[in-house]
Structures are given as structure tokens and as C-alpha cells.
C-alpha positions as CSV (number, residue, x, y, z in Angstrom):
1,M,1.2,-26.5,-5.1
2,T,-0.9,-24.7,-7.9
3,T,0.9,-25.6,-11.3
4,P,0.4,-22.9,-14.2
5,N,-2.2,-25.3,-15.5
6,E,-4.0,-25.0,-12.5
7,A,-4.1,-21.4,-12.2
8,E,-5.6,-21.4,-15.6
9,K,-8.2,-23.7,-14.6
10,L,-8.5,-21.3,-11.2
11,Y,-9.2,-17.9,-14.0
12,E,-12.0,-20.4,-15.7
13,E,-13.6,-20.8,-12.0
14,L,-13.4,-17.0,-11.4
15,K,-14.0,-15.5,-14.5
16,T,-17.9,-16.2,-14.3
17,Q,-18.4,-15.3,-10.4
18,S,-18.6,-12.0,-8.7
19,L,-17.5,-10.6,-6.1
20,H,-20.1,-9.3,-3.1
21,L,-18.2,-7.1,-0.4
22,P,-19.6,-4.8,2.2
23,D,-19.2,-1.1,2.5
24,L,-15.8,-1.1,4.5
25,R,-16.1,2.4,5.6
26,L,-18.7,1.3,8.2
27,K,-16.0,-0.8,10.2
28,F,-13.8,2.0,10.3
29,Q,-16.7,4.7,11.0
30,D,-14.8,5.7,14.4
31,W,-11.6,6.4,12.9
32,P,-10.4,9.8,11.6
33,Q,-10.6,10.6,8.1
34,G,-10.5,13.8,6.2
35,D,-8.7,15.7,3.3
36,N,-5.6,17.9,3.6
37,V,-6.6,21.8,2.8
38,R,-3.7,21.9,0.2
39,L,-5.4,19.0,-1.4
40,D,-5.8,20.7,-4.4
41,D,-1.8,21.8,-4.7
42,I,-0.8,18.2,-3.8
43,R,-2.6,16.7,-6.8
44,V,-0.9,19.4,-9.1
45,E,2.6,18.6,-7.4
46,A,1.8,14.9,-7.7
47,D,1.0,15.1,-11.4
48,K,3.9,17.3,-12.2
49,M,6.6,14.2,-10.5
50,I,4.7,11.4,-12.7
51,R,5.1,13.8,-15.8
52,S,8.7,14.3,-15.1
53,V,9.6,11.4,-15.5
54,T,7.8,10.0,-18.5
55,E,5.5,11.4,-21.1
56,D,4.1,7.6,-22.2
57,K,0.2,8.8,-22.5
58,E,-0.9,5.6,-21.1
59,M,1.2,5.7,-17.8
60,L,-0.1,9.2,-17.5
61,D,-3.5,8.6,-18.1
62,N,-3.2,5.6,-15.4
63,A,-1.7,8.3,-13.2
64,E,-4.5,10.4,-13.7
65,R,-7.2,8.5,-12.7
66,S,-4.8,6.9,-9.8
67,D,-4.7,10.6,-8.3
68,M,-2.1,9.9,-5.9
69,G,-2.4,13.5,-4.3
70,H,-5.7,12.7,-3.5
71,L,-4.3,9.6,-1.3
72,A,-1.7,12.2,0.1
73,S,-4.3,14.2,1.2
74,L,-6.1,11.4,2.9
75,W,-3.0,10.2,4.3
76,Y,-1.8,13.4,5.7
77,P,-4.8,15.5,6.3
78,K,-3.0,17.4,9.1
79,A,0.7,17.6,7.7
80,G,2.4,21.0,7.0
81,W,3.1,21.6,3.0
82,T,6.4,20.8,3.3
83,E,6.0,17.4,4.6
84,L,2.9,16.7,2.1
85,Q,5.3,17.3,-0.9
86,V,7.5,14.8,1.2
87,G,4.8,12.3,1.3
88,A,3.1,12.6,-2.0
89,A,6.7,11.8,-3.5
90,Y,6.7,8.4,-2.0
91,L,3.3,7.6,-2.7
92,A,4.0,8.9,-6.7
93,W,7.3,7.0,-6.5
94,V,5.4,3.3,-5.6
95,F,2.7,4.1,-8.0
96,I,5.3,4.2,-10.8
97,W,8.4,2.5,-9.6
98,D,7.1,-1.1,-9.8
99,D,5.8,-0.5,-13.3
100,E,9.4,-1.5,-14.6
101,I,9.4,-4.9,-12.9
102,D,5.8,-5.9,-12.8
103,L,3.9,-5.1,-15.9
104,G,5.8,-7.6,-18.2
105,M,6.6,-5.5,-21.3
106,S,10.1,-4.3,-20.2
107,E,13.1,-6.1,-20.7
108,T,13.2,-5.9,-17.1
109,A,10.2,-7.4,-16.3
110,K,11.0,-10.3,-18.5
111,S,14.6,-11.1,-17.1
112,S,15.2,-12.4,-13.5
113,E,19.0,-11.3,-13.8
114,L,17.8,-7.5,-15.3
115,G,14.9,-7.5,-12.3
116,R,17.4,-8.0,-9.5
117,E,19.8,-5.7,-10.7
118,Y,17.0,-2.9,-10.8
119,C,15.9,-3.7,-7.0
120,D,19.9,-3.5,-6.2
121,K,20.4,-0.4,-8.1
122,S,17.4,1.2,-6.7
123,L,18.0,0.3,-3.2
124,D,21.6,1.7,-3.0
125,Y,20.3,4.7,-4.3
126,I,17.6,5.1,-1.8
127,N,20.2,4.3,1.0
128,K,22.3,7.5,-0.1
129,S,19.4,9.6,-0.9
130,M,18.3,9.1,2.8
131,G,21.9,9.8,4.0
132,L,22.4,7.1,5.2
133,N,25.8,4.8,5.7
134,Y,27.9,8.0,4.9
135,D,28.5,11.4,5.9
136,W,26.0,13.4,3.7
137,R,25.9,16.9,5.1
138,N,27.5,18.1,2.5
139,S,26.1,16.4,-0.7
140,K,24.1,17.5,-2.9
141,A,21.1,15.5,-5.1
142,E,22.9,16.0,-8.2
143,D,26.0,14.3,-6.3
144,I,23.9,11.0,-6.5
145,P,23.5,9.9,-9.7
146,H,20.0,8.5,-10.3
147,P,20.1,4.8,-11.6
148,Y,16.9,4.7,-13.4
149,R,14.7,7.6,-13.9
150,Y,11.8,6.9,-11.3
151,M,14.4,7.7,-8.8
152,R,14.2,10.5,-9.6
153,I,10.9,11.0,-7.3
154,F,12.1,9.3,-5.3
155,E,14.7,12.0,-4.6
156,K,12.5,14.5,-3.1
157,F,11.3,11.6,-0.4
158,G,14.9,10.9,0.5
159,F,16.0,14.0,0.6
160,G,12.9,15.5,2.1
161,L,13.7,12.6,4.9
162,R,17.0,14.0,6.0
163,A,15.1,16.6,8.0
164,A,14.3,13.7,10.1
165,D,16.6,12.6,12.8
166,E,18.7,9.2,11.6
167,D,16.6,6.7,13.6
168,Q,13.5,7.5,11.8
169,R,15.2,7.4,8.4
170,W,16.6,3.6,9.1
171,Q,13.1,3.0,10.3
172,A,11.6,3.8,6.7
173,Y,14.7,2.4,4.8
174,K,14.4,-0.9,6.6
175,G,10.6,-0.8,5.5
176,L,11.6,0.0,1.8
177,R,14.2,-2.4,1.7
178,D,11.5,-5.1,2.8
179,Y,9.3,-3.5,0.4
180,I,11.6,-4.1,-2.8
181,A,12.7,-7.3,-1.7
182,Q,9.7,-8.6,-1.7
183,V,8.7,-6.6,-5.0
184,G,11.5,-9.1,-6.3
185,V,9.8,-12.0,-4.6
186,E,7.1,-11.5,-6.6
187,H,9.0,-10.6,-10.1
188,S,10.2,-14.1,-9.4
189,R,7.0,-15.9,-9.0
190,Q,5.6,-14.0,-12.1
191,L,8.4,-15.2,-14.0
192,N,8.5,-19.1,-12.8
193,G,4.6,-19.3,-12.6
194,H,4.5,-20.1,-9.2
195,F,1.3,-19.5,-7.6
196,P,2.2,-19.0,-3.9
197,T,0.3,-20.6,-0.6
198,S,-1.7,-18.3,1.4
199,K,1.8,-18.2,4.2
200,E,3.7,-17.2,1.7
201,Y,1.6,-14.9,0.0
202,L,1.0,-13.0,3.3
203,A,4.6,-13.0,3.8
204,M,5.4,-11.3,0.3
205,R,2.1,-9.1,0.5
206,R,3.4,-7.6,4.0
207,G,6.4,-6.2,2.4
208,T,4.7,-5.1,-1.0
209,A,2.2,-3.0,0.8
210,G,3.8,-0.3,1.2
211,V,2.8,0.6,4.5
212,A,5.9,0.2,7.0
213,P,8.2,2.9,5.0
214,V,5.9,5.6,5.9
215,A,4.8,4.1,9.5
216,G,8.7,4.5,10.2
217,C,8.3,8.0,9.5
218,T,4.5,9.2,11.1
219,E,6.7,11.5,13.4
220,F,8.7,13.4,10.5
221,M,5.1,13.9,9.3
222,N,3.4,15.0,11.9
223,G,6.1,17.4,13.2
224,V,6.9,15.7,16.5
225,K,9.4,13.5,18.4
226,L,8.7,10.4,20.3
227,P,11.2,9.4,23.0
228,A,13.3,6.2,21.6
229,W,11.5,3.9,24.6
230,L,7.9,4.8,23.0
231,R,9.0,4.5,19.4
232,H,10.7,1.1,19.7
233,S,8.2,-0.3,21.9
234,R,5.8,-3.3,20.9
235,E,2.7,-1.8,20.8
236,M,4.2,0.9,18.3
237,E,5.1,-2.4,16.3
238,V,2.3,-3.6,16.5
239,L,0.2,-0.6,15.0
240,A,2.6,-0.3,11.7
241,R,2.1,-4.4,11.8
242,E,-1.8,-4.3,11.9
243,A,-2.0,-0.8,9.7
244,T,0.3,-3.1,7.2
245,M,-2.1,-5.9,7.3
246,M,-5.9,-3.6,7.3
247,C,-4.5,-1.7,4.2
248,L,-3.1,-5.1,2.3
249,I,-6.4,-6.9,3.0
250,I,-8.2,-3.7,1.8
251,N,-6.6,-3.4,-1.2
252,D,-7.0,-7.1,-2.2
253,L,-10.6,-6.8,-1.6
254,Y,-11.0,-3.8,-3.7
255,S,-8.6,-4.6,-6.6
256,A,-9.2,-8.4,-7.0
257,H,-11.5,-7.8,-10.3
258,K,-8.8,-6.0,-12.1
259,E,-6.3,-8.7,-11.3
260,V,-8.0,-11.5,-12.1
261,A,-9.4,-9.9,-15.4
262,S,-5.7,-9.4,-16.5
263,K,-5.0,-12.7,-15.4
264,T,-3.1,-11.7,-12.2
265,L,-3.8,-14.4,-9.6
266,Q,-1.2,-13.6,-7.0
267,N,-4.3,-11.5,-4.9
268,Y,-5.4,-12.7,-1.2
269,V,-8.7,-13.1,-2.3
270,V,-7.5,-15.9,-5.0
271,V,-5.0,-17.0,-3.0
272,L,-7.6,-18.4,0.0
273,Y,-10.2,-19.3,-2.7
274,A,-7.2,-21.8,-4.1
275,E,-7.3,-23.5,-0.7
276,C,-11.0,-23.7,-0.2
277,E,-12.8,-27.0,0.3
278,P,-15.0,-26.8,-1.4
279,R,-13.8,-23.6,-2.8
280,S,-15.7,-20.7,-2.5
281,L,-15.3,-17.4,-2.9
282,G,-18.0,-15.9,-0.3
283,Q,-15.7,-18.2,2.3
284,S,-12.6,-16.6,1.2
285,V,-13.9,-13.2,1.2
286,K,-15.5,-14.0,4.8
287,A,-11.8,-15.1,6.0
288,L,-10.1,-11.9,5.0
289,L,-13.3,-9.7,6.2
290,D,-12.4,-12.1,9.7
291,L,-9.1,-11.1,9.3
292,L,-9.5,-7.2,9.2
293,D,-11.5,-7.3,12.4
294,E,-9.0,-9.3,14.0
295,S,-6.4,-7.0,13.2
296,K,-8.4,-3.7,14.2
297,T,-9.2,-5.7,17.3
298,A,-5.1,-5.6,18.1
299,F,-4.8,-2.4,16.8
300,N,-7.3,-0.7,19.5
301,K,-5.8,-2.9,22.4
302,A,-2.1,-1.8,21.4
303,V,-3.4,2.1,21.5
304,E,-5.0,1.4,24.8
305,S,-1.7,0.2,26.1
306,L,0.2,3.1,24.7
307,E,-2.1,5.3,25.6
308,K,-1.8,4.0,29.6
309,Q,1.6,4.7,29.3
310,V,1.4,8.6,28.6
311,E,-1.5,9.5,30.7
312,R,0.4,11.7,33.1
313,D,2.6,13.3,30.2
314,A,-0.2,15.9,28.1
315,E,2.5,16.8,25.6
316,L,4.1,13.8,25.0
317,G,0.1,12.1,25.1
318,K,-0.4,14.5,22.2
319,N,2.6,14.3,20.0
320,L,1.5,10.2,20.4
321,R,-1.8,10.5,19.1
322,A,-1.4,12.5,16.3
323,C,1.4,9.3,15.4
324,I,-1.5,6.9,16.4
325,D,-3.8,8.7,14.1
326,T,-1.6,8.5,11.3
327,H,-1.7,5.1,11.1
328,R,-5.3,5.1,11.3
329,H,-5.3,7.7,8.2
330,F,-3.1,4.9,6.5
331,V,-6.5,2.7,6.4
332,T,-9.4,4.9,6.1
333,G,-7.7,7.1,3.5
334,L,-7.1,3.7,1.5
335,I,-10.7,3.1,1.9
336,E,-11.8,6.9,0.7
337,W,-9.8,6.9,-2.1
338,T,-10.2,3.4,-3.4
339,L,-14.1,3.9,-3.7
340,T,-13.6,7.5,-5.1
341,S,-10.4,6.9,-7.8
342,A,-11.2,6.3,-11.4
343,R,-8.7,3.9,-11.1
344,Y,-10.9,0.9,-9.5
345,K,-14.0,2.4,-10.8
346,M,-16.0,1.5,-7.7
347,D,-19.2,3.5,-8.6
348,K,-20.2,0.9,-11.3
349,Y,-20.8,-1.7,-8.6
350,L,-22.4,0.2,-5.8
351,Q,-25.4,-1.5,-4.8
352,K,-28.3,0.9,-2.7
353,D,-27.4,-1.1,0.8
354,G,-23.5,0.5,0.2
355,S,-22.5,-2.9,-0.6
356,F,-20.5,-3.8,-4.0
357,I,-21.4,-6.5,-6.3
358,I,-17.7,-6.9,-8.8
359,P,-17.5,-9.1,-11.6
360,L,-14.3,-10.6,-11.3
361,V,-13.9,-10.3,-15.2
362,P,-16.5,-7.7,-17.2
363,G,-18.7,-9.4,-19.5
364,K,-18.1,-12.9,-18.4
365,A,-20.1,-13.1,-14.9
366,T,-23.3,-15.0,-14.8
367,N,-25.8,-12.2,-13.7
368,G,-23.8,-10.7,-11.3
369,R,-24.4,-13.7,-9.3
370,G,-21.8,-14.9,-6.5
371,E,-21.5,-16.1,-2.8
372,S,-22.1,-13.3,-0.4
373,A,-19.8,-13.4,2.4
374,P,-21.7,-12.6,5.4
375,I,-21.2,-8.9,6.7
376,T,-19.8,-7.7,10.3
377,M,-19.5,-4.8,11.9
């Protein structure tokens, strides 16, 4: 186990190093990508959602840089306006909800007890807003009080998803339940100074990646319905699992410099670095790139199996491909959003060959030197 003192030593080792990353778009150039035709409109809508729950200038500036409307457009390029607003509400809520428990500035963030209460009350509201465990048909939004201001954004997702069948809502809810549980785990570790092993970290990160909830409602987002045998097939579970895996790897690779600079060392790159013998940033990155390749391969194999099962039903095949493509858009959209978002400022680190050299702590890296991970496509 890495102690707080050892974590500080990790930071001292990493602060002078630079991260070398390939252009991850090349790994997924055979997957669909693109923006929704309502990009400008959903940007305005997402901004309104966040402004409706906070007047904090720093948070609003961060939201503007993050541009969650653009991510919604990239994730759902073929969605209708109603569905696109529902998808954007989820992303806006995810962006802002965990700040209360994650940034370390609020009373909630500083207290284990208040943190648990925040998670529990939020989850209870989520269950009710999605119309689960009670007869919701005659209920209105005002009948369910918001335990916290940020849940007003979630209302747009939860109530919007009521148009989906109950089974889809339960799938989305299970993903949300795991997301909140793992945010709680992360919060607890931050409070007690526990630095996770790679196994512990991955178990937590699969939840906090936040992909499982939306993987559970891809049918709703595409206006289609799959039969239960297909919806609950092993292969569909693989799609959700591997889309989550790819997104968390991509996010951790691209956000490592932000987290190391703020001494928040719970990042897959850092966790693997701590376990390397000898410690090597290049090997840590290579391990994640290999996992990314393995995850894409597993995803593609599941797709092949699914397509064989529906090859005699053209309509079902069309509906299935729409859901498969949404999982792919989670990945390609995340890459494009990260590389173009002012939140990450990746253009500062772009090299002529499309790769990136990123100082983990600005002003501390020694002439941008660092170990390059072998690039495979």
C-alpha cells in the first residue's frame, strides 16, 4: 500500500516528467464520429442548465471551458431534439454534481458523514425522478423535492427518461447507483489518504467513468426498441463494459496532467506508474494503450456476434446498429471533445506528427523530456 508520504514522493518524481501520447483518433478512425445538427442549440441549452443551479463565477467559467453541449452533440449526432436535451442534461449533471463532494472546499467534501448523506439523498431522488419503485404516472416534478440544487439538472434527465420503458430505466438506474457508490469510495480514499492498487482503482473507475448509465438507455436515445433477449444478451453487456473501459482509459490518459498538477494522484497512469518496477511513465502509458487495444478488440468481437444473430431481420439489424454506433460515439466523441475542449488545452501540447508531449506539472518538466510509449495502431 502506498502511504501519504509515498504519495508525496510519487508527486515529486512525476512533477518533472512529461507524458508522451499518440493521436488516439488514429486508433478509432474506422468508427463513426460527428456532431448533431443542433450543436449550437444544445450548447445554449446545456449552458442554461448549469446557470440555473449556480452563480459561482469559477464554476461557470469552468463549465464554459468544458462545453458539455458539444460532448452531447458528439455522443448523440443522430438524436432528435428531445432526446438530445435529455442526454445533455445527464452530462451537465455529471459535470457539476460531484464537485460538491470532490473539490475539497465544501463542508460536504470535508466530511465522510456528509459525503455519504449527499450520495444517499441524491440516489433516492434519482430513483423517484426516474419513476421507479412507485406509481409515478400522476406525479409531477414539483411533487419530488430536490435534496440539493444540482438535482434540478438531473430532473431533466430522470423525467425525460420516463418516456423509456421501465426495463431501460432500471438499467440506467443501476449504472447511476454504481456511479454514486464509487464516487463515495473515491471520496473516502481522498479523506483517509488511501492510495489504491491498480485493481482497486479499476473497480472504482469503472463506476466513476459515468458511461454505464447512458449505455443502459441507448435504445431511448435512438428511438428504437430491442427485444429482451437481445437487450440483455452477454454481447450487449460486453459493449457497455468495453465502452466504459475505453472511455476511462482515454480520459485518464488525457487528464493525468491536470490531476498530477493538483496533486490528485488517483489516475490510472499514476497508479500503474507506482506499481512499475522500475518506475517508468512510458511503460505505464504503454500498458494503458495495450488495454485500450484489447478493449476495442473485445468490443468488435461482441459486435460480430450480435450482427450474426440478427442478420435475417433487416429492421432489427438496423435498430441494433444504431445502438452499437452510440457506444462507439461514446469513445470517438470523448476523444474529439477532449482534444478540442478548452478544459484540457491539448492544442498547447500537439506535435507535428499528431502526438502530444504534456508536462505533468507546467514549469516543472525538464525540457519536455520523458519516456515515449511505443505507438501501436
